[in-house]
N, C-alpha and C positions, 0 to 999 in steps of 0.2 A: 370929342367927348372925353371928359376926364374920368379915369378909373379911381374908385374909392379904395384906399389901402385899409386892410384889416388891422385892427389894433394888435400890438405885439404883447400885451400884458398876459393873456392866457398862455401863450407859448412860453413866456419867461417863467410863469408860475409852474408850468408843467416840467420844465427843465430843472427848476429848483427842487421840486418834489422828487424827481428821479435821482438827482444828485444826492439828496439827503438819504433816500432809501439805500442807494449804493453804499454810502458811507456807513449806514447802520448795519448792513449785512456784511460789511468788510470784517467785523469782529465775530465773537462766538454767538451762537444762538441760545446759550445758557448763561446763567449768572454764576460766576466763580465765587467760592467761599473766601471770605477774608479772615477766617478764624486763625488765630495764632496758637502755636503750641503752648499748652498750659492754661488756655482759656477755660473758664468754667462751662460745664454742659448746660443745656437748657434746664431751667428750674423744674424740679420734679423727676428728672432723669439721672441726677447725680448719684443716687443710691442703687441703681440697677447693677446686677453682678457683671463682672468682666473677668473672663477666665484666660485672657491672653497670656499673662505671665505664667500661669499654672501650666498651660499646654506647652509653652516653650521649655519649661523646666522638666516636665515629665515625658513629653513626647519622644525624645531621643531613646528612651529605655523601652518603648513599646515596639513589638515585632509582629510582622506578618508571618504566619506559618502556612506553608504549602505542603501538602501530602500527596503521595501517589501509592496506589495499590496495583501490583502487577497481576495480570490474569483476570479472570472473570469473577473471582471471589466465591464461586459456587462451592468448590471443595473446601475452601478455607473456613467457611462459616459452618461446615458440617462437623459433627463430632468425629474424633479420630477413629472410633470403632464403628462408625456408620458403614454398613456394607456397600452403600452406593457411592461412597466418597471417591474411591478410585475410578469408578465409571465416569463421574462428573469431571474429575481431574483430567482424564484422558480425552474425553470427547467434547467438553464444553469450555474448559479453561483455555483462555487465549493468552499466551505469553507476550504477545505484542500489544495487548490491550491495557491501557492505564486508566484507572479510575482516580480522578484527582479530587482533592478536597482543600479546604482552606479554613483558617481560624486565626486566632490572635494569641499573643503571649506577652510576657514582660520579663526583663532581665532582673534577677534578684541578687546576683553576685557578679562582681566585675570579672571573674575568671571564666564566665560563660554559662552560668546556670540560668535556665529559662523555665518559668512556670506557665502552665496552660491547663486546659481540661483534658482528662483522660479520653473522653469521647472524640476529641479532635485528632488524636494520634493512634488510637487503638486499631489493630489489624492493618497497619500501614507498612509498606516496604521502604519508603523513602520519606524523609522529613527535611524540609529546607526552611531556614530561618532568614528573614530579611528585615533590616532595620528601617527601611522605607521602600517604596514601590520599586525604585530603580537601582537600589544598592546591591552590593555583592550578596549572593546567597551562600549561607553557611550550612553545610550538612550537619544534622543534629542526630544524636542518639538518645534513646530513652534510658534514663537513670533509674526511674522508679515510677510506678503508677498505683493508684488506689481507686478501684471501681466504685467502692462504697461511698466515697466522697467526691468522685469524679475529678480527681486532681492528678496531674502528671508533672514530673520534673525531667527536663531535657538538659543536654550538655552540648555546647558547641566549642570549637577551638578558635577563639578570636585572635587577631594579630595585634590587638591592643586592649587595654582595660576598658570594660564596658560601662556605659552609664547605667545606673540602677534606680529602681523605685524604692520608696520608703514605705514600710508597713505601718498602718495606723491601728486604731482600736475599734473594731466593729461593734463591740458591746456598748461603746459610748455614743454611737450614732443614735439620733432621735428621729422619730417620724416627723417629716416635714422639712428636714435639713436638705440643703442642696447637695447633689452628687453629679459627677461627670463621668461619662464612659468614653473610652478611646479604643477604637478597634478597626477591623478590616471587613466591614459588612459588604457582601457581594463583590469582594475584591477592591473596594474603594478604600485604599490605604489611609490609615490614620484619620479616620472619620471621628469627629468630636460631637457628642450629644450631651445634653444636660437635662436634669430633672430633679426630683426629690426622692427621699426615702418614703415610699408609699405605705409600707408596713414592714414589720420584722417578725421573725419566728414562724415563717411559713413552713410547717413540717408536713403538711398534707399534700404537697406537690411531688409528683413522681414523674420526672422528665423521661419521656419516651418509654414509660413503663419500667424504668430502672429503679429497683428498690435500693435504698441506701440510707445513710445518715444525713438527713437534710434539715436545715434550719435557715431557710433562705431569707435574704433581704429582698423585698419587692420594691421595684422602682419604675417610674414612668420615663426615665431616660431611654431614648430610642435604642433598642437592641434588636439586631437582625441576624440572619444566618451569616456567619463569618466573624461575628463579635465574640463567639464563644472562646473563653480562655483569656479575654482581655480584662483590664482592670476597671473597677468601679472606684472612683476617687472622691475624697471629701474636698472641701474648699482649700485645704492646706496642701493639696497635692499628694496626700497619703492614700495608699491603697487600702480600702476597707472591704473589698469583695472581689470575687472573680465572676464576671458575667457568664452565665451558664445556660439559661433556658428562657424561652419566651412562651407566651400563650398565643398560639396561632389564631385562636378564635376572637381575640381582642386586640385592641391597640393600647399602647402605653402600659403594658403589663409584662414586665421582665423580672428575672430572678437572678440573684448573685449569691455565691457561697461566701459566708462571712469570713473575713481574713483571719479571725481568731481560730477558726476551725483549721485553716490551712497551716497556721503556725504549729498546731498539734501534730500534723501529718508529715510536714517537710523533713524534719530530722531523720525519721525512719526511712523515708524514700531515698534520702541521700546515702544513708549508711547501709540499708538492707535491701533497697529496691522494692519493698512492699511494707505494708503496715501489719505488725503482729499485735492483735487486739487482746485485751484482758477480758475476763469472763466472770460474771457474778453468779450465774447458775440459778436464775429464777425466770419464771414466766409471769408477766405483769399485765395489768389492764388499767384503764382510766378510772379515776374515782368520780362517779357521778354525784349529783346533788343528793339523791336518795341514799346512795352508799355512804356519803359523808355523814348524813343524819344518823344512819344506823350505827356508825362508829363513834358518834358523839363529837364529830369534828365541826368546827365553826363554819368552814367552807370547803368546797371540793378542791383538793390539791394532793400532791404526792402520787406515788405509784403503788397500786394494790397488788400484793403478791398473790397471784392466782394459783401458782404451783411452784414448789421448790424442787429443782432437779435432784433426784436421788444421787447421793455421793458427790454432789457438786460443792463448790466453795460455801454457798449459803447454807446448805444442809449441814455441813460440818460445823458451821458457826452457830447453828441453832435457830435460823430464821424459819418461820412457819407460814403456812397458808393463812391468809387473812391479815397478815401484818401489812401496815401501810408505811412505806418508806418515804419520809418527808425530807430527809437530808442525806446527801452522799458526801462524806468526808468534808463537811462544812458547807457544801453547796446545796442550796434549797432546791427541792424538786417541785416546781410549780405545775408542770404537766408530766404525765407518765412518760412521754417521749423524751424528757430530759435525761432519764436514768440510763437508757442504753448508751448514749453518747458519753456520759460521765464514766460509766463502768468500763466501756471498751477502750478508753484512752488513758485510764489511770495508770496502767502498767502491770504486766504479769508479775505475780509474786509480791505485789505491794499489799500491805495491810491497811485497810480503810475502816473508817467508823461510819456506821449507818445509824441514823436516828429514826426510830420507828414508833408507830402507835400500835399498841397491842392491848386489847381489853380496855380501851379508853384512856390508857396511860402512856406517856412517852418513856422510852428507854433507849439505850444504845447497845449496839452489837458490833464487835470487831470481826471483820471478814478478810481473809487472805485470798486475793483474786487469783483465779486460774488463767489458763490460756484458752482462747477461743479456738474451736475446731477449724480445720481448713475449709470446711463447707460453709463457714460463717455462722454456725449455730451458736447463738448467744444466750438462749434461754430467756429472751425478752419479747417473744412473740405475743401479740395481743389477740386472744381468741375472737373469732368472728361468729355472729349468730348464723344459724343454718336456715333451712326452709320452713314454711309454716303449714299448719293444718288446722281446720276449724273444729271446735268443740266447746264444752263448758262444764263447770263444776269448780270446786275450790279455786278461788282467785283467778278464774278464767282458765284453769288448766285441770286436767284429770291425770291421776297417777295410778300405777299398778305395781305389784310386787316385782322385784328384780330377781327373776329366777335364774338358775344356772344356764338354761337355754337362751334366755334373753341376753345375759351377760356375754355368752359366746357369740351370739349373732351380732352384737354391737361391737365385738372385738375390743372390749374394755378390760384393762387390768385393774381391778378394784379390790382392795382389801376391805373386808367388813361389809356392812349393809348398804342401804340406799333404796330409793324408789325410782322407777323409771317413768318419765313423762309420756303418757299415752296420747293425749290431745292437748292443744293449746287454742284458746278462743282468739281468733284473729281480731286485733284491735284492742284486746283487753290489756290490763296492767302488766300481766306476766309476759304477754307477747311483745309489748312495747319495750320491756326491759331486756328482751333477747332470749327468753326461754323458748325452746323448740322441742318438738317430739323427738324422743330418743335420748334426751338429756337425762342423766342420772343425778337426782338430788341427794347429796350426802348429808348436808346439815340445813336446818332451818333456824336462823338466828343463833348460830353456833352450837345448836343441839343436834346430835346425830339422829338420823331417822332411818329405821330399818324395815318399816312396813307402812302401808298406806294409812292405817289407823293412827300410827305415831305421827305421821306427817300432818294428818287432819287435826290432831290434838295440839300440835305446836302452832298451827295456823290459827286455831280458835283462841289461843292465849293472847294473840295480838289484837288490840282494840281497833275499831273502825278508824281508818285513816293512819293507823300505825304502820311503821316500816317493816316489811318482810325482807330479810336478806337470805338468799339461797346460795349454797356452794354447790356447783355443778361439775360433773365430769362428762366429757364428750370426746369423740375421736380426735378432735383437733387439740385437746388439752383440757385444762381446768379453768374455771372462771367464777367470779362472784357476780350476782345480779341483785338489785334491790328495787323495790317498788312499794307503793302504799296499798294497804288493804282496802278494797273498795266496799 
């Protein structure tokens, strides 16, 4: 009986398939790009920013800063005259304990000068500078610091000339322009992030509760712990700010010190180790819309003189309470917070010209600036309103005679008359303007008032809806307030 042979075609096809598959998998499982150098990018992507060349140019001048504090710091943070300081030094400070920190900086001079934040290096025993993560560490010494602007100047002794950054013009930066941050966040050396200028002139930011002269650039370029002291750069690779602070409650909200402020401070840090500030000798406040109306100004601007410090530079020059300073030596005062910075950096002994509004008219006054006290007293404190108490009468407030006993109890040194605020109606016009119980009203629309009936007479002269401007004295100082008669 003959056996039938199975056809060979399926076997041949199977072998052919396996051979083809083997040949296919003999190469890569991906498709390699055939793009040649110089080929144009995909249409629509050709205008996207590329910071490669910028980072290559600036990166070598950026440094990592490592700090160490010996001991437990307990006694170091206490005042020298604290009676418990010696106790904590003997029993709690550990000489074998190091508290380490990190930050960023950048070389500004080829001979070894490094700029960073003051808070990066303050209260430290050792400072080490590295130009990249694995490079040699240079011991650094502090040449000068300024707590009020959070700037520090360090010096290392390099064995060769250093690459340095170039300073730009922070005033020329516009909201929406690209910026790049380079730093050492969480020890991740030379991290590059990019963003835009989110806003300028942030003066109401107080990093870690540190009061100072602030005018921050806000950016959404990613800034994290360790970035402090690093540069914020424009697209030309110029430093336009020092990254300083973040908003821990938000993302994409960082702040940098404008480099133009740094330019004002660095020469003194190099020469003197500190900043010696000039002093105008006034206490000022913001010009509100109602105050501007009361002074006949077209819009709120300038700095209102709430008090002239006796025997200070402004007092000797003839400045008066109620003057509105609108220019300082040719520089316009848009916000009252502009004046302290201009006045403090102009120079001790320098004569400057103030343009003021007095009695609705512009005039100029020449002032020779004095020196600020060591305690930082600049005479530019802006008085803050106190606590509230409910009541009603005249404009939502009630006044009474300022007797010698009341004057003594309020601990106010007042020449002449005035009336004391007894109650303020919460939510009323006077309350909203900042009037509080215990305030002493000296003038109503520039007319002195020595008794409650005189105060009432002046108030009645103002038409409904008219502006009432009061000059007040309180323990914190003097201030003007203005509101409309309801």
